N, C-alpha and C positions, 0 to 999 in steps of 0.2 A: 504493500500500500504506500502511495505517495499522495497525501490528501491534506488540503487546507479547508477547514469548515468555518463559515461565519455563522455563529449562533450561540445560544446559552450552553455553556459547557456541561451543566447538569443534565440538560435534555440529551445532548450528544452522548454523554457517558452512559445514560440509561439505555441507549440503543446498542451498546457494545456487549458482546458475549463475555462470559467469565473467562479469566485466564488467557486473554488474547495478547497481552503486552509483556515483554520481558523487562522493560524499563519504562518508568514514568519519571520525568523530570518536570517540575513546575516551579515557576518563579512568580507567585501570585502578587497582587498589589500589597504593598507593605503597610497599609493603613496609617500613612503619615499624617492624615488630616489636611493635606494640601492638594492643590491642583498640580499635577505633573505636566510640565511643558518642555518642549524642545523646539527650537527654531533653527532651520538650516539656512546658512548664509554662504555667500561667496563674495570675493572681492575682485573687482575689475579695475585695471589701470585707468585712471581718469585724472589727468593733470589739471584740468580746468574745474571740474565740479566734484572732486573727490571729498569724502567726509572723514577720511583717516589717512594718517601718514605712515609710510612703511620704510623699508631699507633705503638709506641715503636720501631721505626726504621725499621720496616719490609718493604721489598722491593716488589713493584708491577709492573707488565708490563701492559701497556695500549694497548688495542685492539680496532680498529675502527669497529663498527658493521654496520654502514651505514651512509649515508648523504642525505640531501634533500636541494634543492635550487630553487629559482625562482626570476625573476626580478620584482621589485616593483616600476615601473616608467611608467608614462603615459604622453603623450604630451597634451592630453585633457581629464583630469580625469572626469570632470563633464559630458562631452559628452559621455564618456564611460558608466557612471552610469545611465544617464537619461533614455534611453530606457529600461534598466533592472528594474529600479524602477517603471517606468510606467507599465511594465508587472506585477510586484509584486502587484501593486494596482489593476490591473484587475483580478488577480486570487484570491484575498481575498474575503471571504464571507462578507456579509453586516455588520456582527458584528466582523469581523476579525481585526487583528493587525499586523503591521510591526514593528520589532525591528531592528534598523540599528546601527551597532557597528563600531566606527571609533575612531581615536585619534585626538589630538589637532591641528595637522598640517592642516587638511582638514575639521574639524567639522563644523566651521561656514559657509563655502561655501556649504557643504552638507545640512545643515539645510535650507538654502535659497532655494536650489533645491527641497528639500522635501516639503517645504511650497508651492512651485509652483505646484507640482504634486498632493499633497494630500489636499491642502488648509490649511491655517494657523490655522483654527479652529480645524483641525484634530490632531494637535500636543497636546499630553497629558503630556508627561514627558521627561525631560533630566535626565537620570540616569548616575551617575558618579561611575565607578568601580575603586576603589582606592586600590593600593597594595603597599607593602613596601619591595621591594626586589631589589638587584643589587647595582650598584655603585652610587656614589653621584658626581654630577658636582661641580667643583670648580669655575665655571664662571657664573652659573645661578642656579635657583631653579630646582632641579632634577625633571624630568617629571615622575610621578608615578601614572598616571590615564588614563583611556580610557573613552570615552563618548558613551552612548547607547541612541539613540533617539527612543521614542515610539510614533507611529502614529496610530490612529484608522481609519478604513474605514469610520465609522460613529461615531463621537464623542458623540452622544447621547445614543449609546448602543454598548457595547463591552464586551468581556469575562474578568472578573476579579474575580477570585476565592479566595476571601479574606481568607477564612478558610484554604486554602492550602498553605498560605505563611509560609515559615520556619522562625522561630523566632531566634533572635540573642541575645547574652548575654548583659545585662546592663553594661555600663562602670563603673558605681558606684553602684553596687548591694546593698550596705549598706544603700543607701538613699531611696530605694523603698520597703524594707521589704522582708522577705524570700519567701513569696508566689509568688510575682511578679518576684523576682530574679530567682526562679526555672522555671517559665513559659517562661521567656525571653520576648523580645519586638519585635514588627513588624519593619522591616527595613524601613528606609526613602529612599530618592532618591540617597543616597550615600551608596554604597555597598562595604564594606571592605572585601577583600578576596585575599589571596595570589595567585600568578601565579602558573601554573602547575610546580611542583617540578621537576628539571632536573634529579633527581634520583628516583622519585616516580613511583608507579605502573601505574598511570594514563598517564604518558608520552609516547607518540607514536614516538617521534623523528621528527615529522613534524613541520616545522616553524610556528610560530604564533598560536600554539594550545591554545585554551581558556579553562578555568577551567570548568569541568562538573557542579559544584555546581552553577555557575552563569547561565548557560544555562538551567539547570533543573528548577531553580526558575521561569524563564520566561515561560517555557513549562507548568509547573504545574498550574501557575496562569492564563495564558492567552489562554489556550485551554482546551477542555474537553476530557475525555477518548474517544478514537475512532476517534478523529479529525486527519486531515492531517496537518503535519508540514513540511514546505518547507525551504530548505537552498540551494541556488544556488551558493554560494561560500563556499562549504562544507569543504574543507581542510582536517582536520584530522577526521571529522565525529562526533564531539562532539554533534552537534544537533541531529544526528541520535540516539546516545546512550541515550541522555536525553529523546527523544521521546519514544524509545523502553522501557526504564525502567519505564515509566509512562503510558503505555498503549495507546500511540498515534502511528499513522502511520507516515511515513516520506518519503520524496523525497529529495535525496541529489545529487547535480550536481557539477562537477568540470571538468575542461579541462586538468588537470594535471594527467597523468597516475600514478605517484607516490602517489598522494593523494587518488585516487580511490583504489589503492592497500592497502594503510593504512586503509581506511574505511572498505574494504572487510574483512581484518583480524580482525579489531576491533569489527565488528558487526557479525562475522561468527556465533556466538551463537544464533543470532536472525533470521538467514536464509534469508537475503535480496536478491532480484534479483540484478544482476550486468549486466548492458547493456550499449551499446554505443548510443550516441545521434542520430546516423544515422538509428538505428533500428526503425521500425514502432511503433508508440505509445510509444516511450521510456519514455516519461514523463507523459503519460496520466494515471490518477488515476485508480486503480483497487481496489480490496478488501483490507481492512486494515489487 
């Protein structure tokens, strides 16, 4: 399956059969209480009417390419998540895994909910994605990390492709010798990776886009080629690209038409179906 669905994720999940997905990765709204916005800009050389100054005093004009926004506030956040997480548990294979991406505002509440739904014994890891970008608070320690909880449907057996883990550089390569330094080391549960560059090729302009490298690591290690990967808060489609690049199928769901448009453009090279949640069998798996 290679499918993008515009619709309510709870409705789409209800139409999926049991045990159809090897991996579910979700990055739900963080309940920040704010409107999330991203504006895409470009600068064009304009010596006469430019509104900003660049290298060697050259003048540039700013052009707005587009914008995206959505409200990130819920009166009952856990009540919103609970039926969706229960559905995620149902669609996982017996050796499947859920990766739940959240920030520090809600992480502790969400872990209690996940423990209730999956069982405390199914909690495998708390992964910290740490990044070092943006401003610094003058009143507290600047928040520069997200949390990713890993739960296994069955803690006694799950997919963990150790040999497919991408290695990272040693912080002190001189202490380990040239051979180990050249090979790199296996990451721990703290993953250092910058955010998506505001000016990089990976940037889609969609709010809260997550780095491809982070999601690719999860897809490669916690699913096998040919498996179905599901993301029902799909946003910019990073999970779909990670799956497609690594020979997995994907089902991406979002209720925001802007998100679906971004995903369709981003994954056009892979030829996904784009359907609405009201269509018959919109989320039902077909051939990968």
